[in-house]
Structure formats: structure tokens, C-alpha cells
N, C-alpha and C positions, 0 to 999 in steps of 0.2 A: 665555701660549698655550704650549699644549703641541705640541712639533713634528709631534704626528700630528695634529694641528687645523689647523695650521697649513698641511699639506700639503694636506690635506682641501679648508679654504679655494682653493689656488692650481686646483686639481682644476678647482671649480666654476668659477672665474672662466675656467678653458680651455674648459670647455665650454659658458659662456654666448658668448664669443667664437667659437667654433667653430659655431654656432649662427647668430649674427650678428655677422660681421664689421664693425670698427667704429663697435660700439657704444662710449656717451658711456660713460666711467668712473663719471659720477656715475649713469647709467641700470642698468649694471651691478652696482652696490652697491644700488641701491632692489630691484631684482629679486630679490637673492640676500638680503635684508636685511643688509647690512655694511654696519657704520661707515665715515665717515669713514677713520679712521685705520688700519681694518683692512684694505680696500681699499687703499688707498696703501700699504703695508707688502707685500701681496699682488703687488700689478703689479709693484713695485719687484722684488721677488725674480724675479718671472717676468721680467720686462726682463734681469735679470742672468742667468738661464739661456738666455738666446737664443729665448725659448720666447713673447715678446708685445714691441710695440715700441710707443710711445704719438707722437699728433700733436697739438697743437693743435684743439679742434672749431673749428670752425666759428663765426662772432659771429654771435648772433640777436638782439642787444640788448635782451638778459633783464637783468635786475639780476641779480647772486651772482657767486662768484667763477667765472673761468674751468674749464672742465672739459678733458680729452681724450680720445681717442677713441684705442680697442685694435683693435691689429689683428694680424694673423700676422706676427711675426718674418720678414727675409727669411734669413736661417740658419736658421730654425728645421724643426724635425720633419715628415717627410714618409710619406706610407704610398705602398705602390703596389694598384692592383688589377689584375684579369686575368678577364676577360669570353669565355671562348670558348664563343662561339656552333655554330652548326649548317653555317655556310657557312665563317662569320671567326672573329677574336679579337682581343681589343682590349687594350692595356696603356696607363694613365694613371696618370702620378706626380701627385700632389696636398700641396697643403700646409694646414694648419692653413683651416677654413672652407672649404675643398671646393673651391677655387680650383684648376684642372689648371696644374701648370707642362708639360705635355706628355703627346700621347697618339699610340700607334703605331694600329696595325691593316693585316690583313693576310687574302686569303683562307685556306683550309687545308685540305687534301687526306681529312681525319677518320682518316687512319688515326694511332692514337696517340701512339707511339714519336714520330714527325716531327712533332705539333703537340708535345708535351712537349718536344720535343730544345730546340723551335727557341723556345718560349717562356724555356727554363729558358737558354737563351744568351742573350738580351736581358733577364734578371733580371739575369746576370754582368753584364752591361754597365751594369746602372744600378747597381749595388752600386760598381762601379769609380767613376762618377760622381761619386755621391751619398756613398759611406760611409755613416757610423754617422747620416747623419741618416735616412734611410730608415729605421723604427721598426717596420712593421708590413707584411702583407700576408696580400691576400684576394682567392680567387678565384671567381669565381661560373661555375658549368658548368649545361648544362641537363638533368638528372637526379636523379635518388635520390642523397641523399649521408650517407654515417657514416663517422665518425670521418678523415677530412682524405681520403676514398677516395669515386670514385665510381662508385656499388655498380650505377647500370644508366642507363645515358642512351640509350633504343630507337633513337632517330633518328638518332643519332652511330655506334650502333654499337657500343656502348663497354659494358664489364662489368667490375668489381670493377677499377678504377684506381688504382693510386697517385699522389696526385696534390702528395705531398710531397716527391716527387725536383725541383720549382720551389723548395724554399727548403728545402736543411739543415736539419736539426735543430740543429747545431752553431752557428744565429746567435743562442745567447742569450737574452737576453731579448726577442727581437725577434718577434713572434705573428704566427704561421701561419694563416689561418679559409679554410674552403671551405666554399660555402655552392648552395644552390638558386637558378637565374636567377630563377624567379617568387619566392623569399624574398626575393632581393637587392632589388628590382623595389618589394613590397612597403617594404620599408625606408626606398627613395630616395621615394615616396610621402610616406609619413607625416612625414620631417623636413624635404622641400624640396620637395614637391609638391603633389599637389590636396590631400591631405588633412594636411597639416600643421599642427600645432596640435585636431586630433581628438582626443577624447579615446578613441577607439576605431575601425578601420580593420580591415574586409576587404577584401582587394587578393586580384585576379584577372588573372589574364596569360596571355595565351594566343599559344603559338605551335605547334607539334611538338603539342601538347596543351593543357591546363589544368594551372596551378596558383595557386598563391599565399600569405598567407598574411593570421594576424590579428593585430594589435599593438594593444595596451593599454597605456595612459602612456608612450606610447614607447620599451613591450617587447615583441619578438615570442614570442608565445605557442609552444612549440616542440615540448611534448609529453614523453611519457616517453623516448623514442627519438632524437629531435631532427629528425625526418622531416614535423612536423605542414603542413599546410598542400597535402597531395595531394589540391585538390578533385577533380581528373580521375578522379579514383578515387572520388568518390562515385556510389552506383548512381540515376545520370539516369537512362540510359540503355537501351537496349533490351535487357532481361533475355537475348535469346538471343543478342546480341551480344559474341561473344569479344572481351578484351580482352592486352593484348600482356601486360600486368601478370601475367596469369593468370586474374582475375577475370572475369565476366560482369556485361555490362548496366551499365558504366562512361561516366560523363561522356562521356569523352574520344571513345569511340564514338560521338556525336553532333555533336561539332566541329569533331576534328583535320583533318588532308588527306587522308586514308583518307577518312574519314564523306564528307565532301563529293565525294571520289571516285568512292563508293558512288551520291550523289547525282544525279550526271551520266553513270553509267555507264560510268565509263571506268576502268582499272585502277588500280591503290595506287600513289603515287607515290614514287618515290626520295627525293625530300627536298618531305617534307611545308610546310615551312615557304616552301619559295620558291613552290610549287604552290599552295598558298593565296593566297599577295600574285598571283598571276596570275589567279586567278580574283575575287577581291575586285577586281582591275581592272576585268576584264571585264564583273563588274557593276556597279562605279561608272560607265563610258562608256555601259552601257544604259539611268545615270537622265538622261542629255544628252535634251533639246526633240526630238521626233522619233527618235529611237534607238530601232530596230524591241526588242521586248522579245527577253531569251538569258537559257537555261538555266542560267548562272551567276546569275543574277539570285534566281530561285526558291530555290535553293541555299543563297546567302548568305541568304536570309531564313529558311531554314527553320533554321538556325545560331546567328539571330538571337535566336530564337524560344525554342530549347534556352538559350541562356547567362541570356535575361531569366527562365525560369523558376528554373533556377538560381540563379540571384541575388538572390529573392524566397528561396529554400529558405535560403539561408546567413544573408539580411536574419532569417529565421523563427527559426536556429538559436542564431544567433552574437548577435543584437541589437547591430548594430556603430552608431556615431552616422555613418558613411560606408562609401561602397562605391566604389571604383577600379577601370578597367577597363583592363589595359595591354597592350601589345606588340599582335599585330595586333586586337583588343577595340579601341583607340582606334578601326580602322578600320572596324570592324564598326558601330559607333555612329553614323558618319555615313553610310554609307552605308547600313543597314538601323534606325536608330533607331529609324524609326515602326513596326517589327516588335516591336524588344528595350525597346522603354519599356514600350509595352500588355501584355506576357507578362509583364513585372517588376510591374506592380501588381498584375495578376490573381492571381499567383501569393502573395501576401503576405495573412497574415493580417487579416481586415477592421481590427481594430482598428489598425491599421499604417497604411492608406490615407490617412488624412485626413492625416498627417503621414511620409510614408515616408524611408527611411536616401536620402537622394544617392545615385544611380547617376553617376558622371562619370567622364569620359574621365581618365587618369592623365596629367601632364605630361610623364612624358620617356620612352616608347611605347621602342622598342628599345634606347634608352640605360639606359633605370630599373638594370639588373640592374649596368652598370661604377659610376653612380654610389650605389647602394646597397651593393656592394663597397667601395669607400670611405668611407662612411659608416660602416659599421661593423667596416674599419682602424683608425680612430681613436675608437670605443669601445670596444676592443680594450687605446688605450694612454691617455687619457684618465684615466686611475685613479690612484690612489697610487700604484701600484707601478710603473707606465707613468712617472710624473714622478722617483721614483727613479732608476729604470731609464737616464733620459736624464739627468740629474745625475751619472751615475757615466762615462755613456759623453762626456760633453763633456770635451775636453781646455783647454776656454777660460773660462777665469773673468772676470766682470764685478765688480773688487773697488769699495765703496764705500768712497770715504774719509773720515776724519775729520773733525774741524774741519779749519780752517786752509785748505783748497780753497778759490784763487777765481781767477778769471780770468785768466790770463798768471802766476801762479805757477809757478816753475821746481818741475821733479818729477823727479826723478832712480828709473831704477829698476835692480835688480840680478837677477842671474840666476846661480843655481848650478846647474851639469851635476853630472853623476857622479862627473867627477873633482875637483869643489872648485874649480873654477875659475868667475871671476866674468868676466861678462862684465857692463860696463856699458850702459846707453839713456837716451836724456834729452830729454825734449822740454818745450812748455810747458801749462801748463791751457788746453783749450780751441782748443787744437790742431784744423786742420782734416783734415790728412794724417798717415795713420802715418808713425813712422820708422821704418828697417829700419837695423840693421846691430848687427856684433860675433856674428853669430846670434842674436837678440835680436828677435823681430817687435814693436812695442809700438804700441797703437791707439792716437788721439786722445782726448781726452774725448769721449762720446757721450750726446747728446739733454741733457743739462746739467751743469752745472761740476762737481758733484760727484759722479760718478761717468766711469772711465776702464776701460778693455776691456787686459786684458793678454793676450797672445798665447803661442803653445804654444811652449815652448823649442827650440832647435834643436841638437844633431841629432835625431833621433826616440829614438833611446834616452833623451834624459835625462829624455822623459814621466814613466820608471815610477821615476825617483830623486826629484823633486823637489815643492815643494807650493808654493802663493802664499802670500804674508804680505807683513804694510802695518804700515808703523809711523811714526811721527812724530822727527824727528831735530830743533829747533830749531824753525825756522819749515819747515821743508823734510817733503814727504812721501817716503818712499820706500818700493817696494816690488818685489815681483818674485818669484822664485820658491829655495827652498832646502830644503835636509833638515828634518824636524820638529821634530826632537832637538836642532839646532845651526846655527850659520850664520846667525842669525835677527837681525838687524838692528831695535832698537827693543824696549819693554821685552815685549811678548807677538805669537803671531804673528794674524790676521785670518783671521775664521773665513765662507772663503767663503757663501754668502749659494743654497748648493742643499745 
């Protein structure tokens, strides 16, 4: 098998484990149509690179050879997701599989320099804590994005803001992505939410206005300039009503906070998202038995009918398998679903009505943009190029020992520093605890008796001068670090599995 095909097989396995952490190795092989030998070799390689870890699968009583489960490695790659909202910012660090290892959240005052300064400092602290394990960063913003810049976020009052200051360009092969909050929310629903498994999905995200995305075969349809999904600017509103985008009759003008305020005879709100929440809460309270009718309920029902009619237009035009409604839209379905669903069905072409595309509440609601940003951050690194970058960044190698290793066997390690000083370490195969000494950190056998982890040589300066090797000398196995062209013990250097 060529190196290119081997790398592609490794990426395919990583993507499967990301989608389904804990999947059994045999199930992954069936899903990817891989032979037993290929999946075994691929998983061993990924384990060597600190990307996956294997665990015995729970016993089921079924006949056949026992298998293992595939899980993210505890020292594997991490991504950082940032979600800048209208009132708060959030930052999450996640490992393969999407599980968050930590999340921070704080309100902000909407000043772009202040917000970006605080976030940049927070990301610097994460770089210091996690080092090169952080492989990518994705930032979600509530506005139109072009080229890592927030072109316009009317509700924040931000225009032409360069977001790349959060992750300086000298970060090498670690991608930096910026996306619209509605787009990232759509990704979250398509991959881990209400639309998971659907061949095509249209997602509507209701916040200060309406946004969304169309996803087909798991991929975002971005359009010619990457700004597809601005559903709130489709002409589904009153043609006489101007929109802040410069057009007239946009759908936003019928459903945003300012539209609700007009329906209630109130002045435009300063914070449309908070205002909409307050009106929705009042409408919800009016549904209680014995509660008096309130104008807020009528306003929310009018918005619901507009959303239903517009969703039907999307169904007619895009032919999605599922439509999901996120953000404030989830609350809208709960409060005024009796208005929204009939308007949706009435707007569908007649041939669609017997089996209309399901219109479902999103699973993630307000946290959809953060979850989607995490997903897109991993999509950027679960590639052949991302695998090569991770391999190059690691200073730790897991050398697969050749024949002769057995539990209890004496293993000697040799490390050569930049001054050719020899530093020895020794431990028994199968030792549970690492041995530290003479400036060399050696790990015990990890997982199986024929694998051993070789730590980084100290001091740091030695890292640029040494290479791992392994060789048989009599009944013993010697391995360590040395210059590739000299000081090698045994007949030949080992080829690192990365």
C-alpha cells in the first residue's frame, strides 16, 4: 500500500471515530469496507501517533474473536471554538469526538476592540496550557463573514472587523476559520443534532434576524462568495419596509425584534435578541389556563405564521429532506406551533403536502453555533494534510518493537543529545510506571506488550538534533534517540509510524 493510501485510510478511521467515539474496531472496518489487516495496521499507526486509544469491547456472549473499541487518545489533538453572541462570548476546547474539555463564558459590552482583546488573551492562555495539541480554531459571529472578516453585524454595530487577530498567522499548519452563527448552527444540527443522517437539510436560525444554511451530503453549500444562507434577506416581507442591509421587503423585517416592536407599537429595541426573549416569555405566560390575553401573544403568532410560510418557500425551492429551526425558533415552535405548522403546510406545493419535509426544532438551540464551530474546526484538520501536520508537530514517538519483546524482558534505552552525550534508561516490558532519569523520560509499555512510548529527550535543545531508533542486540531490544547518520545501535533505524 502506498503512503498516500495509508494516510487516507487513517483519516477515514479518524472521521468515523469523531462521528461515533467508542465504535468497535470491527464495526469501523465494515463501515469503511476495510480488511481486518488494514484496520489493524491503521489503528496501530493512529495509536502510535497519540490519535486513538483502544479498549476491550464489552463482552456480548457472541462467538468470534474479541474486538476493541476506538476512542480519542487522551493526549490527542484539540480544537478551540469561539462563539461571539449579541450579549456574551463563549470559548470551548474539545477533543476528537466533540467532547468538551472546558468552556468559558462571559458577557461583553459590544466594543469590538475590547471583546477581541479579551478573547485574544484567553486564546493565548489556552495555547500556553495545551501547546501544539491545539490544531485549529473556529470563530462564530452573528453577521456576514468574508475572508476571516466580519463584514457586517448590524445588531452588534460591528462593520469590517478583522477577526484574524485572535489567532496570529504564524501558527503554521493550524487552521483559523470564521463563520456565521447560523451557518455553524446548521452544521451542528446536520452532524450531531435533529438532522443527523439526513441526506439534505435546510436550517433556519432565528436570532437578531434570520440566517441559516443548506447542507447536502454533509457539506455546506456556500455559494460563489461563501455567503450563502442569508435567508433573512429573501423578499418574504413587506415590500415597503426597508431593511438595514439596504434592500426592501426582506424576510427579517417581518420577524426580527424591531418587527415585533412595530407590531406592539413600541420603539425599536436596543438589543433585539433580549427584547424578543422578553416578548416570547410574555406570550408563553399568556398561554396558562385563566391568563388574560396579551398583545405579545398576537405578535408572536404573526411571526410564527411568517416563519411557517417562508419555510415552505425554502422547501419548494431547495427540496430538503428535513428543515430544522434553531435559536429563538425553538421557542417559537413551542409557543405558537399551532400557527406555524398550518402556515407551513399551506405554503407547500400541492404534491409535497402528503409527505412534507419534517419541520423540526433544533437540538442545540443557543449553543448550536459553538457546537458547529467545533465540528468545522475538526473538519479542517481531519485531512491528509492535517494528519501530516500533527505527525510533524509531535515530539513523542511510539516505536513498535520488533520480534523478541515479551512481558518482563529487559529493555534498555539510549538517548544521544546534541553534544553526543549518552544517557541511558532501563525498565521492564510491561512496567506500569514511567521511569525518569539521566535527563530522559521513558514511558512503560502502553496497552500491549509489544509497544513502548519513547518520551522527549531533555533538555529542549536536543529535540532538534535527535531521531528515534530501535534495534535488536542479542536477546535485548535497544531504542532511543540518535543522529540519523551516526551513533545508531544495531543494523538500522526504526521507521517511525508517523
